[in-house]
C-alpha positions in Angstrom: 0.0 0.0 0.0 2.9 2.4 0.6 4.2 2.0 -3.0 1.4 3.9 -4.7 1.7 6.8 -2.2 5.5 6.9 -2.8 4.8 7.0 -6.5 2.5 10.0 -6.1 5.1 12.1 -4.3 7.2 12.8 -7.4 4.1 13.6 -9.4 3.1 16.2 -6.7 6.5 17.7 -6.8 6.4 17.9 -10.6 3.0 19.5 -10.5 4.2 22.1 -8.0 7.2 22.9 -10.1 5.1 23.1 -13.2 2.7 25.5 -11.5 5.6 27.7 -10.4 7.0 27.8 -13.9 3.6 28.8 -15.3 3.3 31.6 -12.7 6.8 32.8 -13.5 6.0 32.9 -17.2 2.9 34.9 -16.4 4.8 37.4 -14.2 7.5 37.8 -16.9 4.9 38.3 -19.6 3.2 41.1 -17.6 6.6 42.8 -17.0 7.5 42.5 -20.7 4.1 43.8 -21.9 4.4 46.8 -19.5 7.9 47.5 -20.9 6.7 47.2 -24.5 3.7 49.5 -23.9 5.8 52.2 -22.3 8.4 51.9 -25.1 5.7 52.3 -27.7 4.4 55.4 -26.0 7.9 56.9 -25.8 9.1 56.2 -29.4 7.2 59.2 -30.9 9.0 61.5 -28.5 12.4 59.8 -28.6 14.1 62.8 -30.2 12.6 65.2 -27.6 13.8 62.8 -24.8 17.3 63.0 -26.3 17.2 66.7 -26.5 16.4 66.9 -22.8 19.1 64.4 -21.9 21.7 66.4 -23.9 20.6 69.7 -22.4 23.3 69.7 -19.6 26.0 69.5 -22.2 24.5 71.6 -25.0 24.0 74.5 -22.5 27.7 74.6 -21.8 29.2 74.0 -25.2 31.1 76.9 -26.7 29.5 79.2 -29.2 28.9 77.3 -32.5 29.7 73.9 -31.1 27.1 71.1 -31.2 26.6 67.4 -30.9 27.4 65.3 -34.0 26.6 61.8 -35.3 29.6 59.9 -36.6 27.6 56.9 -37.8 25.0 56.8 -40.6 22.2 55.3 -38.4 23.1 57.1 -35.2 20.4 59.9 -35.6 17.8 57.1 -35.7 19.2 54.4 -33.5 20.5 56.5 -30.6 17.1 58.1 -29.7 15.5 54.7 -29.8 18.1 53.3 -27.4 17.3 56.2 -25.1 13.6 55.5 -25.4 14.3 51.9 -24.4 16.3 52.9 -21.4 13.6 55.4 -20.4 10.9 52.7 -20.7 13.0 50.3 -18.6 13.4 53.1 -16.0 9.7 53.9 -15.9 8.6 50.2 -15.9 11.0 49.2 -13.1 8.3 49.5 -10.3 6.1 47.1 -12.2 8.9 44.7 -13.0 10.0 44.6 -9.3 6.4 44.2 -8.2 6.0 41.1 -10.5 9.3 39.7 -9.1 8.2 40.4 -5.5 4.8 38.8 -6.1 6.5 35.6 -7.4 9.1 35.4 -4.6 7.2 36.7 -1.5 5.0 33.6 -0.9 8.2 31.6 -0.2 9.5 34.1 2.4 9.0 34.0 6.1 7.2 36.8 7.9 10.3 38.4 9.3 12.0 38.2 5.9 9.0 40.0 4.3 9.2 42.6 7.0 12.7 43.4 6.1 12.5 42.9 2.3 9.6 45.2 1.7 11.2 48.4 2.9 14.6 47.4 1.4 13.0 46.9 -2.0 11.1 50.2 -1.9 14.2 52.0 -0.6 16.4 50.5 -3.3 14.1 51.7 -6.1 13.8 55.2 -4.6 17.5 55.6 -3.9 18.4 54.5 -7.5 16.0 57.0 -9.0 17.4 59.7 -6.6 21.0 58.9 -7.7 20.1 59.2 -11.3 18.3 62.6 -10.7 21.3 63.8 -8.6 23.7 62.9 -11.5 21.5 64.7 -14.1 20.6 67.9 -12.3 23.8 68.5 -10.3 26.8 66.4 -11.3 26.6 66.4 -15.1 26.3 70.3 -15.3 29.3 70.7 -13.0 31.3 68.1 -14.9 30.5 69.5 -18.3 31.3 73.0 -17.1 34.8 71.7 -16.1 35.4 69.8 -19.2 34.5 72.6 -21.5 36.6 75.0 -19.5 39.8 72.8 -19.8 39.4 72.1 -23.5 42.7 73.1 -25.1 42.8 76.2 -27.3 42.3 75.3 -31.0 40.3 72.2 -30.1 36.6 72.3 -30.9 34.4 70.2 -28.6 31.9 68.2 -30.6 30.7 65.1 -28.9 29.2 62.1 -30.7 25.5 61.5 -29.8 26.0 57.8 -29.2 29.1 58.3 -27.0 27.3 60.9 -25.0 24.3 58.6 -24.4 26.7 55.8 -23.3 28.5 58.2 -21.0 25.3 59.6 -19.4 23.8 56.1 -18.9 27.0 54.9 -17.3 26.9 57.9 -14.9 23.2 57.2 -14.1 24.0 53.6 -13.4 27.0 54.4 -11.3 25.3 57.1 -9.2 22.2 54.9 -8.8 24.3 52.1 -7.5 26.3 54.3 -5.2 23.2 55.7 -3.7 22.3 52.1 -2.6 24.7 52.4 0.3 22.0 52.2 3.0 20.5 49.1 1.5 23.9 47.4 1.3 24.6 48.3 4.9 21.3 46.9 6.1 21.8 43.7 4.1 25.3 43.2 5.5 24.0 43.6 9.0 20.9 41.4 8.4 22.9 38.4 7.2 25.3 38.8 10.1 28.5 39.9 8.4 28.8 43.0 10.5 26.9 44.5 13.5 25.9 48.0 14.3 29.0 48.7 16.5 31.3 47.5 13.8 29.6 49.7 11.3 30.0 52.7 13.6 33.7 51.9 14.1 34.1 51.6 10.4 33.1 55.2 9.6 36.6 56.3 8.7 37.0 53.5 6.3 33.7 54.2 4.8 34.7 57.8 4.2 38.0 56.7 2.5 36.1 54.2 0.4 33.5 56.8 -0.6 36.2 59.2 -1.9 38.1 56.4 -3.6 35.0 55.1 -5.4 34.1 58.7 -6.4 37.5 59.3 -7.8 37.2 56.3 -10.1 33.5 56.9 -11.2 33.2 60.7 -11.7 34.8 62.8 -14.4 38.3 64.1 -13.6 37.3 67.2 -11.6 37.3 67.6 -7.8 33.8 69.1 -7.7 32.1 66.0 -9.2 34.2 63.7 -6.9 33.0 65.6 -3.8 29.5 65.7 -5.0 29.4 61.9 -5.1 31.6 61.2 -2.0 29.7 63.5 0.4 26.3 62.0 -0.3 27.7 58.5 0.0 29.1 59.3 3.5 25.7 60.8 4.4 23.9 57.7 3.1 26.2 55.5 5.2 24.9 57.3 8.3 21.4 56.7 7.0 22.2 53.1 6.7 23.3 53.0 10.3 19.9 54.4 11.4 18.2 51.8 9.2 20.1 49.0 10.8 19.1 50.3 14.2 15.4 50.3 13.2 15.1 47.3 11.0 17.6 44.7 12.1 17.2 43.0 15.5 20.3 42.9 17.7 20.4 39.1 17.5 20.4 39.3 13.7 23.0 42.0 13.6 25.5 40.1 15.8 27.9 37.8 13.9 
């Protein structure tokens, strides 16, 4: 009598796995459809989006200088690439929601309690980092770069290279602004505790300025504009550890 029951167990496991795969496919399709719809809505205004993205540089170019396209298809392809990046940027809350909806049923209650604010904070901090780069850092960096252009050299930047540079800056600043989330995760999994994080402030400051020196354009203003917020966000991370992570979980 035990044999039929044992034979049914693999079938139950296969059915459970199959249902999870179906749900995963459904979640992925919803995320992809959302991304596609947003992209279709942005394609008609792709050139306008690029003009807005290029504004920090164009406003600081010398008289008569302008952006150029060095490849035949660049005037068409580059704005479309920007439209895709913008669609991904706008659709990210929906994509993360679908991911969370798939993963959350398998989490414990205390894991959900920690994961929800971390996920929301990570999204907000990434957007904040991108906005910080666009409105503050890029204008300062381009002001410096145009000022140090050698005499006799006309500054004309390729539109594709400019897009790649700005996207890299957005991604770098977005990741650097995730410092509080990284600090909380390290404390939650027991790698460090709150006291160790407090004692490591000086190393965090050195690390922030080192990272800023590698990421930002070669001017001291941009470096300080990234390093100082990272130091501030480290302190925010300490407060978050104090609020979200129980002492038992924070102790290695």
